[in-house]
C-alpha positions as CSV (number, residue, x, y, z in Angstrom):
1,L,129.4,4.2,176.6
2,A,127.1,1.8,174.8
3,R,128.1,2.7,171.3
4,D,131.6,3.9,172.1
5,R,131.4,6.7,169.6
6,V,129.8,10.1,168.8
7,D,127.9,10.1,165.5
8,E,127.2,13.3,163.6
9,R,123.6,12.3,163.1
10,G,123.0,12.0,166.8
11,V,124.7,15.4,167.4
12,E,122.4,16.9,164.8
13,A,119.3,15.4,166.4
14,A,120.4,16.8,169.8
15,R,121.0,20.2,168.2
16,R,117.5,20.2,166.6
17,I,115.9,19.2,170.0
18,R,117.8,22.0,171.7
19,L,116.4,24.5,169.2
20,I,112.9,23.5,169.9
21,E,113.1,24.5,173.5
22,E,111.4,27.7,174.5
23,E,113.5,30.8,173.9
24,Q,113.8,31.7,177.6
25,Q,115.0,28.2,178.5
26,R,117.5,27.7,175.6
27,L,121.1,27.3,176.5
28,T,123.8,28.8,174.3
29,L,125.7,26.2,172.2
30,A,128.7,26.6,174.5
31,Q,126.6,26.0,177.6
32,F,124.9,22.9,175.9
33,K,128.3,21.4,175.0
34,A,129.7,22.0,178.5
35,M,126.6,20.4,180.1
36,A,126.9,17.4,177.7
37,R,130.6,17.0,178.6
38,E,129.9,17.2,182.3
39,Q,127.1,14.7,182.1
40,F,129.2,12.3,180.0
41,F,132.0,12.3,182.6
42,M,129.5,11.9,185.4
43,L,128.2,8.8,183.7
44,L,131.7,7.4,183.3
45,V,132.8,8.1,186.9
46,Y,129.5,7.5,188.7
47,P,127.3,5.4,186.4
48,D,124.9,4.1,189.1
49,E,124.5,7.3,190.9
50,A,124.0,9.3,187.7
51,V,121.2,6.9,186.6
52,A,119.6,7.0,190.1
53,A,119.5,10.8,190.0
54,I,117.5,10.9,186.7
55,A,114.1,10.6,188.4
56,E,114.8,13.6,190.6
57,L,115.8,15.7,187.6
58,L,112.8,15.0,185.5
59,P,109.7,17.3,185.3
60,E,106.7,16.3,187.4
61,S,104.4,16.1,184.4
62,P,104.0,12.6,182.9
63,E,103.6,14.1,179.5
64,E,106.8,16.1,179.8
65,R,108.6,13.0,181.0
66,R,107.4,11.1,177.9
67,K,108.5,13.9,175.6
68,A,112.0,13.8,177.2
69,F,112.2,10.0,176.7
70,A,111.0,10.5,173.0
71,A,113.8,13.0,172.6
72,I,116.4,10.5,173.9
73,R,115.1,7.8,171.5
74,Q,115.3,10.3,168.7
75,V,118.9,11.1,169.4
76,L,119.9,7.4,169.9
77,S,118.1,6.3,166.7
78,A,119.4,9.1,164.5
79,S,122.5,7.0,163.5
80,S,121.2,3.5,163.6
81,E,118.6,1.2,165.2
82,I,118.7,1.1,168.9
83,T,120.0,-2.4,169.7
84,G,122.3,-4.3,172.1
85,E,123.7,-2.4,175.0
86,A,122.1,0.9,174.0
87,A,118.7,-0.8,174.0
88,A,119.4,-2.4,177.3
89,R,120.4,0.9,178.9
90,L,117.4,2.7,177.4
91,A,115.1,-0.1,178.8
92,R,116.7,0.4,182.2
93,I,115.8,4.1,182.4
94,A,112.4,3.8,180.6
95,P,110.4,3.3,183.9
96,L,112.0,6.5,185.3
97,F,110.3,8.4,182.5
98,G,106.9,6.6,183.0
99,V,106.8,5.4,179.4
100,A,106.5,1.7,180.3
101,G,105.8,-0.5,183.2
102,N,108.5,-2.7,184.6
103,S,107.7,-5.4,182.1
104,S,110.7,-5.9,179.8
105,E,108.3,-7.0,177.0
106,K,106.5,-3.6,177.1
107,I,109.8,-1.8,177.0
108,V,111.0,-3.8,174.0
109,D,107.7,-3.1,172.2
110,L,108.1,0.6,172.9
111,L,111.6,0.5,171.5
112,K,110.4,-1.3,168.4
113,A,107.7,1.4,167.9
114,S,110.2,4.2,167.9
């Protein structure tokens, strides 16, 4: 994928986000790892279809969508600044989360603010 590696800081950020979820919605660590693996392979095998499906999987609430995007930014920026291919991919999905209009300038400003 964009960074071609898994960084311990990103994994820790994802773990903290997982722990914030409400108790009744929380996955076990094994379930979380299995889900992450499955999604990783879906992105490798079917990248366009996986990205297209994101909008249907997100909550209806604009606020919840923005929170989800903020969590993604938090994980991606845990190990380093979001730049290059990672920034381009994040900008590609930003409109699905309702955090920016289609203007690439707005998305870049949003990424700089994170």
